[in-house]
C-alpha positions in Angstrom: 0.0 0.0 0.0 2.9 2.3 0.8 4.3 1.7 -2.7 1.0 2.8 -4.3 0.9 6.0 -2.3 4.5 6.8 -3.2 3.9 6.0 -6.9 0.8 8.3 -6.9 2.8 11.2 -5.4 5.7 10.6 -7.9 3.2 10.8 -10.8 1.7 14.0 -9.4 5.2 15.6 -8.9 6.3 14.7 -12.4 3.1 16.0 -13.9 3.5 19.3 -11.9 7.1 19.6 -13.1 6.1 19.2 -16.8 3.3 21.7 -16.3 5.7 24.2 -14.7 8.2 23.8 -17.5 5.6 24.2 -20.3 3.9 27.3 -18.7 6.8 29.3 -17.2 5.5 32.6 -18.5 5.1 35.9 -16.7 1.5 36.8 -15.7 0.2 40.2 -14.5 -2.4 40.0 -11.7 -4.3 43.1 -10.8 -4.9 43.1 -7.1 -7.1 45.9 -5.5 -6.8 49.5 -6.5 -3.7 50.3 -8.5 -1.7 47.4 -7.2 -0.3 45.0 -9.8 1.7 41.9 -9.2 3.8 40.3 -11.9 4.8 36.7 -11.3 5.3 33.4 -13.2 2.2 31.3 -13.8 3.3 28.1 -11.9 4.2 30.2 -8.9 0.7 31.8 -8.9 -1.1 28.5 -9.3 1.0 26.7 -6.6 0.5 29.6 -4.3 -3.2 29.6 -4.8 -3.4 25.9 -4.2 -1.5 26.2 -0.9 -3.6 29.2 0.2 -6.7 27.1 -0.5 -5.4 24.1 1.3 -4.4 26.0 4.4 -7.8 26.0 6.1 -8.3 22.3 5.6 -4.8 21.6 6.9 -5.5 23.7 10.0 -8.8 21.9 10.5 -7.2 18.5 10.2 -4.5 19.4 12.7 -7.1 20.7 15.2 -9.1 17.5 14.8 -6.1 15.4 15.3 -5.1 17.4 18.4 -8.6 17.1 19.9 -8.8 13.4 19.3 -5.3 12.8 20.8 -6.4 14.7 23.9 -9.6 12.6 24.1 -7.6 9.4 23.7 -5.1 10.5 26.4 -7.9 11.3 28.9 -9.7 8.0 28.2 -6.5 6.1 28.8 -5.9 7.9 32.1 -9.5 7.2 33.1 -8.9 3.5 32.3 -5.8 3.4 34.4 -7.7 5.0 37.3 -10.6 2.6 36.9 -8.5 -0.5 36.9 -6.4 0.7 39.8 -9.6 1.3 41.9 -11.1 -2.1 41.1 -12.2 -4.3 43.9 -9.6 -6.5 45.6 -9.5 -10.1 44.4 -11.6 -12.6 46.2 -10.0 -14.6 49.1 -8.5 -17.9 48.0 -10.7 -21.1 48.3 -9.6 -23.5 50.9 -9.9 -27.1 49.6 -10.1 -28.9 53.0 -13.0 -26.9 54.4 -16.2 -28.9 55.2 -18.9 -28.6 52.7 -22.4 -27.6 53.7 -24.9 -30.4 53.8 -22.2 -33.1 54.1 -21.9 -33.5 50.3 -18.5 -33.5 48.7 -17.4 -30.6 46.5 -17.7 -31.8 42.9 -15.0 -29.3 41.8 -12.5 -30.3 44.4 -9.5 -32.4 43.2 -9.8 -36.0 44.1 -7.1 -38.3 45.4 -6.9 -42.0 44.7 -8.4 -44.1 47.5 -6.5 -47.1 48.8 -9.6 -48.6 50.4 -11.7 -48.9 47.3 -11.9 -51.8 44.8 -8.8 -52.7 43.0 
């Protein structure tokens, strides 16, 4: 998957380089009032692209920061919750008498020497 992403960006970069070489001509841009800016066409287009991408980049960084903070606070709450969990139950004593005189079916059995052979 990393190869496909790298190949995609290489194709985009090569296409952009060819576009810049073919259209490297001066352009006059009238700003407001009597202000005029003269620049090369690829510089103008790349600058406009970056200016348009800036709000989305800022929004993505803010979202990433907010989600990272939420994940950190959730992890801290999990640590606190597991640390404050109830203590483990006391160990079960195997030799204790069973209520009603019946043997415990889960207790380990030992071979009897008095039984049938």
